[in-house]
N, C-alpha and C positions, 0 to 999 in steps of 0.2 A: 575392105573386102575381108569377110569372115570366112574362116574354115574350120572345120574340125581338127582337134590336136592329132599330133602325130601318134599313129598305132591304132587310129580308129579304122576298122573296117568299111568297106562300102556298104554293107547291110547293117552295120551296129546304130542302135538306135537307143537314146537316153532311158535309163531305167531310174524310178523315182521310188523309194520305200517312204510311203506317206506315214508310217508310224515313226522311223527313225529320222525322216527328213534328209536322208542321204540319197545323193544322186550319183550314178557311176555309169560307166561304160561310154557316154558321150554326152556333149552338151546339149541343153535343151535349145539352145539357140541355132536355127539352121543355117547351113552354110548360105552366104549370100554374096553377091557383087553389087556394090552401090556406087553410084556416080550422080553428083549433081552439079549443075552450072548456074551461078546466081550473078546477075548484073546489077550494079548500085550506081545511081546517080545523086549526088548530094550536093545542094548549093544553098548559101546562106548570106544575108547581108545586114548590117547594122547601121542604125542611125543614130546619133547620139548628140541630144542637146543638154542645155544647162541642168534641167530636173529630170528628163526622160532619157532612157536607153531602150529605143526599139529594135527588136530583131525579127526578121523574116527568114522563112527557109522552106525548101521542099526537099524530100528523099523519096526515092523510088526505086524498087527493087523488082526485078522480073526474071525468070529463066525457068529450071525444070529439075526432075530428079528421076531416076529409073534404079530400080531394084530387083535385081534376079535372085529367085529362091529356089532352091533343090536341096530339100533334106534328105538324109539317108532313108530308103524304103517309103518316102513320102509319108512318114510318120513323124510325130512330135514326141511323145512319151510313153513307156511302158510303166504302168504303175502297179505297186505292190502295196500291200497292207499285212501286217504280222497278225497270225491267227493267236488264239488263246494260248498255244504252246510257244508263241515267239517265233514262229517259222514264217518267212516271207511267202505270202500266196498271191497268185496274179489277180488283179481286180479290173483293170482296163486298158484299153489303148487308144490313143487319140491319133486320128489319121487327119490328113491334111488335102487341100487340093491343090498340091504342087503336082508339077512345077508350073511357074508362071513368072512372067516379068512384069511389073508394074510401073506405068509411067504416069508422074503426076506434073502439070504445068501451073505454075506460078505466073499467071498472066499480069498481075498488077499487085503492088503493095505499095501504095502511094500514100505519103503524108505530106500536108500542107499546113505549116504554122505561123503564128503571129503573136508575138508577147511583148510586155512592156514592162520596164521598171521605173516607178515615178516615185521620186523623193520630194516631199513638201514637208520642210522644218523638221520635226522629229520623228514624222511617219514615212516610212518607205512601203509601198504597194507594188506588188507583182501580180500580173494577171495575163491570161493568155489564151488562145483557143487552136485547136488542131482539127483538121480534117483528113479523115482516114477513109481510104479506099482498098478493098481486098477482092480479088477474084480468083479463083482456083478453077481448073478444069483437068478433064482426061482425054486424050485422043482415042481414035479406035484402036483396040488391042487384041491380040489373039495370044493362046497358049495351047501347048499341045496336051495330047492326054497323058494323065498319070495313073497309077495303079488303082486310084479310086474315083478318079473323075474322067469324063470324055473331055476331047478337044473342045475348046470355047473360043467365042469372040464376042466383043462388045463394041457397041457404037460410041462415037463420041459423046462426052456429056460436058455441058458447060455449068458455070455457077455451083461450084461443089466448094464453097458458098461463093456468094457475092456480096458483100457488105458495104455500106456507107454509113459512116458514123463522124459525130462530133465530140470531141473531149475537151473540158474547159477546166481551168484551175485559177484559183485566187489565193494570194497569200499578203500578210502584212506583218511589219515589224515596227515595234514603237519604242522609242529611246525614252523610258519612263521618268528620268531624272534629268534628261537633257545633258547627262556628262558623258555618254557614251560607254557607260558601264553596265548598265542593266537594260536588256531588251526583253519585251514582251513579243512573242510571235504566234501567229495563227494562220493556219492553212486549210484548204478543202480543194478536193480535185477529183474529177472522173478520170479513169485508166481504163483502157481496153485490154482484153485478153490478148497476148502475143501468140497466135496459134500457127500462122504460117502455113507451110505444106502438111502440117500434122493431121488436121481434119481433113484435108483434100485426099491424103492417102488411106483415112479411114473410110471414106466414102466412095472411093474409086470403085467401081463395080467389078474390078480385077483384083481387089484386095484379098487377103489370105483368110481362109476359113478352116476351122478344125471342128471333128466329128468325134466325141468320145463313145467308145462302145465296150460292151462288157467282154472280157478276155478270159479263157482258161488255156494254159500251156499244156497241151495234150500230149504233145511229143517230147516234152521236157527239153527242148533246146534252148530255153531262155529267151525266146523272141516268137513274133507273130508272123515271121516270114521263113520260107523254107532255105534251103541251102542256094538256090539260084534267085533268090530274092522276090518270089511270088508270094501273094498274101494266102495264109493257111485259114481258108473260110470254115474249116472245121472247129476252128478254134474262137474266131470271133466272126459276127454276122456281116454279110456282104451289103446289107441294106443299111442306110443310114439312120442315126436316132433323129438328127434334125432334118425333118423333110424338105428343108430348101438347101442343105448342104450340095455343093457343087454348082450352084445355078448363080452364075454372075450377076452382082448386084443385089442380091438376096440377102446379104449380110446386113446391110444398112443403107437408107436412104435418108434424105434430108427433108425436114418438115418445112412447107412452106411459110416463108417469112420468118426463119429462123435467125433471131438476133445475135447480135456478137455478145458474148459474156463481157460484163464489165464490172467495175467495183467503185464505190466512194471512199476516199479515204479523208478524215480530219483530224487535225493535230492542233494543239496548243502547247507551248513551251516557253520557259522563262531561263534567259541566259544572264549571269552576273560575273564581271570580274571581280575577284577577291584581291589579287594584286597584280601588278603588271606581269602579262603573259601567263596568268593562272587564273581559268574560269572554271565554273560548274554549270551545269545545265541539268534542268528537270522539265520531263515532257509527258504528256498523254497522248496516245494515238488510238485511233478506231477505224475498222474499214468494213463495210458491208458490200456481199458479193451479190450480183443480181444476173437473171437469164442464166442460171445454172443449168448445163448441157446435161442430159442423160438419154439413154437408149429406152425407148418404150417398144414392147412387144404388143402391138395393136390386136394382136389376135388373142391375146390372155386377159383376163380380169384377175386380178390376184384376190380379189374376195369371192369368185366364182368359181374358177378354174382350179383351185387348190382346196386341199381337204387338211385341216390341223391335225397333228398326232404328236404325241409325247415321246420324246427320247430320254432314257435314263443313262446317265454318264456313269461308266463303271467306277466304282469305289477302289482307290489304289492311294497310299500314302504319297506317291509322286505326282499324282495328278493334281490340277489347282483345288485348294482348299479340301483336298482328300477325295474329290469327286463326290458322287452321289446327286449331282444336282439334276433336276427334271426340266429338260428345254423342250420349247415348243417348235415343231418344224412343220411343213407343208408340203403335201405330198400332191403332185399333180395328177388330175383325175383322168387325164389321157393326153397323148402327144398330139399336137396340132402344128401345121406349117406356120413356121415364124413370119411376122409381118414387122420388122424391126425399122424403127424411124429414129433417126437423131433429131432429138426436139429439147425443148427448154421448160424448165419449170418456174412458176411464179410463186409457189408454195414452199417449195424446200429453200433453206436459207443457210448461210454461212456468215459469221460474225467474228471479228477478231478484234481485242482490245489489249493494249500495251500500255505500262509505265516505265520509264526509262530515266536514270540518274546517270551522270557522268562527271568525270574531273579532266582537264586538260591542261597540262603544265609544259610550256615551252622554255627550258631552262638555258643558261648561256652555253653550255656545253652537252645538253641532252635535251630528253622530252619524257613525260610520264603521261601515260593515259590509262583511264580505268572507269569501269561503268558497270552498272546491273541494269537488267531488263528484266520484269516481270510480265508474263503475257498468258493469253490463253485464245482458244478458238473455238466457238460453239457452232455446232453442225446439226441441221434436222433435214433428214431425208425420209420422212415417215410418210409423206403425202405421195409422191411420185416416185416409184420404186424403180431401180435399175431392173432393165430387161422385164419389168412388171412381174418380177417374181419375190414373193414375200420371204423366201430364203436368202436372197441376195439384195438387200435394199441398197447397198452401196458395193463399190469394187472392194473395200477392205472389211465391211461387217457382213457376217453371215447368219445372223439372227436379227428377226425384226425387232425384237424387244429392244435393241440397241441401237435402233437407227437414229434416235437423238443423243448426241454426245456432248456433254457438258465437262470436260475436264478440269481440274483445280487449275488456280495460276501457277506456272513454273517459272522459276528464275534462272537467269542465265548470268553468271559473273565473269568478267574478262579484265585483263590488265596487259599493258605493254609498257617497255622502257627502253631507252637507249641513251648512252653516254659514250663520250670521248674521253678516255684516260690517259695518262701520261705516256709518253712514246707514239701518240697519235693511234693508239689502238681503239677500235669501236666495237663496243659491247652492247647487245641488245638483246631482249627476250620478250616472250609472251606467256601469259597464262590464261587458260578458259575453263571453266566450269559449266559443262553445257548438261541441261536437264536430259534424262534418258526418253527414248520413244516409248511409245505404249508397247506393252507385251500381250501378244496374242494367245489365245487358247483354244484352238481349233479341233473338234473331234468329227472324224469321219464315221459316218453311220452308213452300213449296208446290211440289206435283207432283201432276198430273192423271194419268190414264191416257194421254192422247196425249203429255205430258211425257216419261212413263216410258218408253214405247216410243222415242222419240227420243234420251233422253240416259242412260235406264238408272237414273234416280232411282228411289227406292220412292213409288209411288203411292199417296196417301192414300185412305181409305175415302170411297166416293161420297157427296156431301153436306158432306163436311168440307173446307173451302178451304184453310186453313191451320194449322199448328201454331207456337207459338211457346215456344222454348227459353231458359234462362238459360245463358249461355255460361261466365261468371265466378263463383264463389262469392261471394254478396253480403257474407259476414261478412268479407272479405277486402279490399274496397275501397270507399273512403268519400270524401266531398266534402270539402273543405278546411274547416277551422273558420269558423265565422261569427262575426264581431267586430260588437258593436253598442255604441256609444258616444254616450250623449245627457245634454243638460244642460237645466238649468233656472234663470231669472233672475226674481226676484219682489221687488216692494216694496209694502209695506202703509202706506196713508194713513188716519189716523183723524180724523174730522170730528165731533165729539160722539159718538152712537150709531151712526154709520154708519162702516163700514170698506170702502176700495176697495183692491183687490190686482191691478193690472195684471202681467201676466207674459209673458215670452217663452221659447219652448222650441225647442230645437235637436236634432234627431234625425240620426244619423249625422255627428257633428261632424267626423270627420277625413274625411267623403266617400269612405268606402272602396267597392270596387267587386268584393265578393266573390262569385263564381259560387255560385248556390244549385242550379241544376239544368242538365245538359247534355242533349243528343239520346242517348238511351239505347239506341238502335236500332242493331243491328250491320248493317253493309252488305254488298254484294256485292264481289267481286273487282275491278270497275273503279269503283263509287262506294261511298263510306262517309262519313257525316257523323257518325259515332260521336264523342262528345266535343265536338261544337260547343255552346258555351254558348248556352243558351235562356233563362234567366232570372238576373238579378243583384240584388242588395240595391237597394233605392231610394236615390236619390242624397240628398245633404243636404238637409233641408228646415227651414225656418223656420215656427214657428206663434205667434201673438200671441193673447192673449186677457185675460180680467179677471173677476174676482169681486167681487160688492158684497153685503156683509152688513149688515143694520139690524134 
């Protein structure tokens, strides 16, 4: 169950300043009651002979979930943007099709598998297959009227979705010299995406919808509702921008024959024992993703329904590279009713490659483990665009120019150790140096017909309040490495059959203050908070506890 924090009034709505990335008044997450009930059945059997080790099994899940959503004012967020003078100015309001209660059924999530491990002289082979069946559905549902939608009802819907798939895996390990010290390993396997009720909830005809409309705070009360909670339609339009808003099932449908996303992983590695209980491993891994899902708006053709135009990014020393870039964006010719379908792409791609080296030492009074992994993932979403919109080719990228992402290889360093010292004191610690995530650079463009007449900017299509464009290629700028260093001290006391172990844990031992995120919104020529730190790692923290065994 989720509810607003204490002090939030019944008509208070989340406020977001897009220039500063500061959210105030209330959470953007609507209050909701969530309940689910999942039943599981698992059964396994093994048969071992001299050279074979066979295993068979079945697992099955079924159940349901319900989610009741009732946000304050049936609204999501009131959005502001700072003007040239740095004053927060109302921009838009997002309204929702609430209240509603959505019910999702997981009719089946079945897996049946068989595998074998066969040892023949210096060669050990592993192979197996698994059959998976998934079925989701939605029952008949009703929802009362809200501020922006009438009362609604939907019929039962089956197979959202229904999938039958096979997954196979093969692997082998060869003792190169026959002395049990050096092993060459290789494997290949198909893996299915684990989506469970997530996709069923997205395709449920009673699923949530949002409509963003231009808003002006005429009475200066800081909201789009009056004191009684009624919409102030003199401040925003009563007519939806999305012509399918409020229509059950219009948010998304499922394409005929939608396959389950999958990926193939291949690996090759070598493991060698340097000394007794000390080994090193090196490996190469790659993974290719298939049948990548996306939402297609069949009412739009990205090359026909949109007109390209240029956006000049304001020059400001705080903006990325000082600003001044010229970004191509796309203006919708005219609003049309959406025809959204969840479908799949055979042209878009995602490929992962990684190299790993590690050392593992099991010592008489402790252990040491360490390793490095260097990896990158190349994605291409330039053919089948999310929502058929050239402004948003993916969920994360808001500029078509960057729909192909090929970041450099980034390296992860990690190590851990544990020892028992005199007086039976156990010391352990870990260290990790993790590459930072990509750093965004989003600029919000606004231009109404009146502003176009006054300044010459390109007016956005009526009903569209703003466009967000990515200024710098996300594959070229990253946050700093994140360093984590933790330790643990413990001592075990034994009293007959009772063991007591008090311990102390210290997180962020060095009390580092690495910046995790910054303001990623590109500012105006006069005001820009781009790059201002917003989140840093947690300060050093001590934790005390104990364990009792008898």
